[in-house]
C-alpha positions as CSV (number, residue, x, y, z in Angstrom):
1,M,92.9,136.9,9.0
2,A,91.4,136.4,12.4
3,L,94.2,136.0,15.6
4,R,93.0,133.4,17.8
5,R,92.0,134.4,21.3
6,G,95.3,135.2,23.4
7,S,97.7,135.8,20.0
8,R,99.9,138.9,19.0
9,R,99.9,140.3,15.8
10,P,102.5,140.0,13.9
11,K,105.2,143.1,14.8
12,T,105.7,145.6,12.5
13,Y,109.4,146.8,10.9
14,D,108.9,149.9,13.0
15,E,107.9,147.8,16.1
16,M,110.9,145.9,15.6
17,C,113.2,148.6,15.6
18,E,112.0,150.3,19.2
19,G,114.9,150.1,21.6
20,I,117.9,149.6,19.3
21,P,120.1,152.1,18.1
22,N,120.1,154.0,15.0
23,Y,123.4,152.6,13.6
24,S,125.1,149.5,13.7
25,L,128.9,148.9,13.9
26,F,128.8,153.0,12.5
27,M,127.7,152.2,9.5
28,L,124.3,149.8,9.0
29,G,121.4,152.6,9.2
30,K,117.8,150.7,10.3
31,G,116.9,151.5,6.7
32,N,120.4,149.4,5.7
33,P,118.5,146.2,3.3
34,I,120.8,143.9,5.6
35,R,120.5,145.4,8.9
36,A,116.9,145.2,7.7
37,A,116.8,141.9,7.1
38,T,118.5,140.5,10.2
39,I,116.6,143.0,12.6
40,S,113.2,141.2,10.9
41,L,115.0,137.9,11.4
42,V,116.6,138.2,15.4
43,K,113.3,140.5,16.5
44,G,110.9,137.8,14.5
45,P,108.3,135.2,16.2
46,Y,110.4,132.7,15.5
47,F,113.6,133.2,16.0
48,D,114.1,133.0,19.7
49,Q,112.3,129.5,19.7
50,F,114.3,128.0,16.8
51,I,117.5,129.0,19.3
52,L,116.0,127.7,22.4
53,L,115.6,124.4,20.5
54,L,119.1,124.1,19.5
55,I,120.2,125.0,23.1
56,L,117.9,122.3,24.2
57,A,119.5,119.6,21.4
58,N,122.9,120.8,22.5
59,C,121.9,120.3,25.9
60,V,121.3,116.1,25.0
61,F,124.8,116.4,23.6
62,L,126.5,117.8,26.7
63,A,124.6,115.3,28.6
64,M,125.8,112.4,26.5
65,D,129.7,113.6,26.8
66,T,132.0,111.1,29.1
67,N,135.4,111.2,30.4
68,E,135.4,107.7,29.9
69,V,138.4,105.7,28.5
70,L,138.6,105.7,24.4
71,F,135.0,107.6,24.3
72,E,136.1,109.9,22.4
73,E,137.3,107.0,19.7
74,S,133.8,105.8,19.8
75,S,130.7,106.6,17.5
76,W,129.4,108.3,20.1
77,G,132.6,110.6,20.9
78,K,132.8,111.4,17.3
79,A,129.1,112.6,16.9
80,V,129.2,115.0,20.3
81,A,132.8,116.0,19.1
82,M,130.9,116.9,16.1
83,S,127.7,118.6,17.5
84,E,129.8,120.7,19.6
85,V,131.9,122.5,16.2
86,V,128.4,122.7,14.7
87,F,126.6,124.4,17.8
88,T,129.5,126.4,18.4
89,G,129.6,127.7,14.3
90,I,125.1,128.6,15.2
91,Y,125.8,130.1,18.3
92,V,128.7,132.3,16.4
93,V,126.0,133.4,13.8
94,E,123.6,134.0,16.1
95,M,125.6,136.4,17.7
96,I,127.0,138.1,14.5
97,L,123.1,138.5,13.5
98,K,122.4,139.7,16.8
99,I,125.7,142.2,16.8
100,I,124.5,143.0,13.3
101,A,120.6,144.0,14.5
102,M,121.3,145.4,17.7
103,G,124.6,146.7,17.2
104,F,127.6,145.8,19.2
105,V,128.2,148.1,22.3
106,L,127.4,151.9,21.9
107,G,123.9,152.9,22.8
108,K,120.8,151.5,24.6
109,G,119.5,148.2,23.4
110,S,122.6,147.1,21.6
111,Y,124.0,143.5,22.0
112,L,126.3,144.1,24.9
113,S,124.1,146.6,26.6
114,D,122.1,143.2,27.9
115,P,123.6,141.4,30.6
116,W,122.1,137.6,29.0
117,N,123.9,138.7,25.9
118,R,127.0,139.8,27.4
119,M,127.0,136.1,28.9
120,D,126.8,134.9,25.5
121,F,129.2,137.0,24.2
122,F,131.4,135.5,26.9
123,V,130.6,131.9,26.1
124,V,130.8,131.8,22.5
125,A,134.1,134.0,22.7
126,L,135.6,131.3,25.1
127,G,134.2,128.1,23.0
128,L,136.3,130.1,20.0
129,L,139.4,130.2,22.0
130,A,139.0,126.5,22.2
131,Y,139.8,126.0,18.4
132,L,142.9,128.5,18.5
133,P,146.1,126.6,17.7
134,G,148.1,125.4,20.4
135,M,145.0,126.3,23.4
136,G,144.6,122.5,24.0
137,N,141.4,121.2,25.1
138,F,141.6,122.9,28.7
139,S,138.9,121.9,30.8
140,G,138.1,124.9,32.1
141,I,137.4,126.7,28.6
142,R,135.4,122.9,27.9
143,T,133.3,123.9,31.0
144,V,132.2,127.2,30.2
145,R,129.8,125.3,27.7
146,I,128.1,124.4,30.6
147,L,126.8,127.8,31.0
148,R,124.9,127.4,27.3
149,P,122.1,126.2,29.2
150,L,121.6,129.1,30.7
151,R,120.4,130.8,27.9
152,T,117.0,128.6,28.0
153,I,116.3,131.3,30.8
154,T,115.5,133.9,28.7
155,G,113.4,132.0,26.2
156,V,111.0,130.9,28.9
157,R,108.7,133.8,30.2
158,G,109.1,135.0,33.7
159,M,111.9,132.9,34.3
160,R,114.5,135.9,33.7
161,Q,112.9,137.8,36.5
162,L,113.0,134.9,38.8
163,V,116.4,133.9,38.1
164,G,117.5,137.9,38.7
165,T,115.6,137.9,42.1
166,L,117.2,134.8,43.0
167,L,120.9,136.1,42.3
168,R,120.2,139.2,44.1
């Protein structure tokens, strides 16, 4: 198969494993079939693009949310509320896949060693807090959802360095 000009060849499994710890969660080595599948998925060519597309769709639903009277009882309001549950579930699955592939906290290249993944973890964890019994629907927790669109920065080449430079 001939590669188009400017395109990259697919990464090998060994190339995908570069920079990540040898073990994930103290038990899953790079040769473990479950971890190998998640590494191939997470480090594959389409995973980040798919997540970026989901984040953009989530932004559309976030923009549709409003504090108008009776909005939550309307069909749009119910769709927005259901989308929040769906997107939170998808982000939890993404986080779990990345933790299995990269390891959680120990080692260079682990999930929490990356500042952007720390922000993702924070957003997902606070999003899950809203579903705990007795937590209610605090506006502070709901406001954290606004950080989700910042995740698109990691998917756009060069934007990560630009934002990092601007924040310094």
